[in-house]
N, C-alpha and C positions, 0 to 999 in steps of 0.2 A: 601541566604543571600541576598536578594533583598529589603531588607529595607534600609533607608537613614541611611549614617553613620555619624552623626555628627549633631550639631544644628544647621540647617538652619535656614532662616528668614521665611520661610513657602513654599507654592508651589509656582512655577513658573506661570508667567501671561498665558503661553502657557498651562501649565497644568489644571490650572481654565477651560481655555475657553473649553478645551477639554473635562473636566468634564461636563461641562454645556452643551455642544452640544449632549453628550451622555445622558445626563439626559432628554434633550427635545425628544428622541426619542420615541419611544412607546414601550411598551414591547412586547417580542416575541409574547405572546398570545393574542395580540390585532390583529396580521397580521397574525397570523398562517392560518385563512382561506383565505385570501386574494390572488387570483390567479394571478403570474407573468406573465406580459404581454410582447414579445419582442419589443424593438425599432428599427424602421430604422434608422440608423444615418444619420445626414442630418446636414452639416457643415455650410450652408449659411443660416440657419434660426437661428436667435440670439433671437428667445423665447423659444427656446428648452433647451437652456443652455449645449448641446453636446460639443460645442468647450470651455466653460468654465471650464465643468469637466476634460476633455483632457490637457487643458494646466495645470490646478491644480495638476492633478495626476503624469503627464510625469515630472513636475517641482519636485515634492516631491522623485520621483526617481532618477532625474538627481542630485539632492543636496545629494544622499546617494552615488555615484559614482563620486562627484567632476566634474560633466558635467556642463557646462555652460546653464543656464536656457534661455529658449525662450517665448518671450511675446505672446499674444493671435494673433498675426497678422502672425507672424513666424511660430506659431504650424498649424494655419488654413493651411498656404501654405505646410507646410510639409506633414498635412493631406490629402490635396488633391491629392498628389503623390502616395499617397499607394495604390497599387492594391490589392485588397481583397484576402486573403489568405484562401479559402473555405474549401478544403479538403489538407492543408498541416499539417504537423506534429506540426509548430509552433500553428496551429489553435486548435488543438486536445491537445497540453500542456496546453494553454491558460483555455481549459473547464476545466481540471482535476484541474487546479491549483484556478479556482472559487468554484468548488464543494468543495474543502477542504477550502476554506475561509468561505462557509456557515456553515461548521462545528465549525469553529475557534468561528464564532459569534455566537453559541448557546453554546458554552462552551462544546460541545461534548466531550466524555472521550476517552481515547488513541486509545482503541479498534476500534473507529468509523473512526478514519483516514485510509489512503492507500498512500503506494508509488506505481508510475503506472513506469512500464517497456516495453516501446512502440518502436516497427519500423513497418514503414508502407510499406516497401519496401518487407518484410516477407511474408505477415505482420503477428504480433504478439504485443499482448497486454497481460500484467501481473500485478496482483497486489498483494502486501504484507501489512501484520500490522506492522507498525515500533515499533522498543522496546525502553523502557523509557530510558532516558541518564543515566547513572552511575552515583550516588550520591556519594558525599565525605561528611564527617562531621569534625567538630572541636568545641570545647567546647558547644555540644548539638545544633549545627547548621548546616545546609547540605544543599550542592548547588551542582547544577550542571555546566555542560560546559554552558547553557543557561542562568546561572545566574551572578549579578554583584554586586559589590559593590560600594554604593554610597559614594563619599564623598563630603559633603557640607558644608566648613569651610572657604568659601572664599578664597582668591590666598595666601595660606600659603605657607611659607619655606622648602626647604627641610629636614632642622632640625626638624622642627615641622611635617611635616609627617612621619619621622621617629619615632619621638614621639609617634604619634596616634596610630602607628600599636603597639609599646612596651607597652602605657599605658592600652588604650581602647582594644586592642585583644591578647595581653600577648604573640605577636610574634616579632620577631627580624629580620627586612627587609636585606635581604641579596642581592637583587639586584633590579634596579627597571628599566626597559626599556619602552622607547616610539618608536613604529615602530620598526625599524632596529638599533636606538642608545640605546647605554647605558648609563643612564643619573647617575647612583649609582651602586657601588658594594663594598661589604664590603672588597673585595681583591685588592682594589686600590692599585697601587704601589707608586703614587705620594700623599704623605700628602698634598702637598701643593693643588693640584687640587681638593683633597677633602675637606679642608677647604676652598677652594674659592667658593666652591659649595654649602655647606650649609648653609648659608645665605639667597640664590638666592631663589626668588619663584618659584615655579612649572612652570608656565606657561613661564618665563623668562628662566629657565634652560631647557626646551622642545624646546623653539626655539632657544635657544643659540647652544645646543650640536647636535641637530637633523638638524639645519639650514633651519627652517620651519616657514612660516609666520602665523598667525592666522587671521582668516575672521572677519569683524567688528561685525558679527553676531555669531558668533562662541563662545559657553560658555561652553564647555565642551573639556579635554583632556581623553584620555583612555591610562591607563597605565597597563602595566605587572609589578606584584611584586612575588617574590620569597622570601618566608619565611621560619624563622626556628623557634622551639618551646622550651620551656624552657631547652628541654634534648637535646637540638641541632640536633633535628631529623626533616628532612624537611617536610614542611606542605602545600599542595597546596591551593591555594586559587582563587578566581574569579577574574577575571579582574575588576580594578579600575575604575569608572567614575567619572571623577574630576571636578566640577564644580569653577570655576576660574571665573567668572564675571556674 
């Protein structure tokens, strides 16, 4: 269930830009016969855009792990101190990962991908094919652990969040968690706490209970939701990617 859940105002500007950039790329058939030429890394030549590429990619990875970004100058200093790893496990794993990325870019079938098990000290290298993630179904929709439920209705209240699941998905929410913090549970012993939380916006509820701050450019929160159906049977659902701004 990877579709957008709710009537959003349209695609985000970032999403539109990504689709535009993807559309500008030539089709795979146009570059199939083009030979790949290795480039020698040169950090001091500003005309080759090597440092621009490394700065952008390293900062994207840093954002995924809440690591402070580095500007181009700082990245250049770091790159100049790295000792090249020619015959190490790191270099080998990087090569394996890049091979899998080529398959991903070509939309290769699942059996084309490989898991690699390697130990250069033995030495030992073995490959195996990955298996598909188990699929779960509810009301004709199927999802796996890689799926998500996108909720794009603005910054709604906890009460509206619960109503959405009840009316749109026919599910009764029994618990909502954010990280290690429980934002809502049907078995809350304090009725006053429940009544106080119901009118709160989901972003406010998350920051208040979990005691975390939101970045100025942050637009999404991730919630884990436990639900039951009309027969009071537990129903597994994907995680919820909630857009609050």
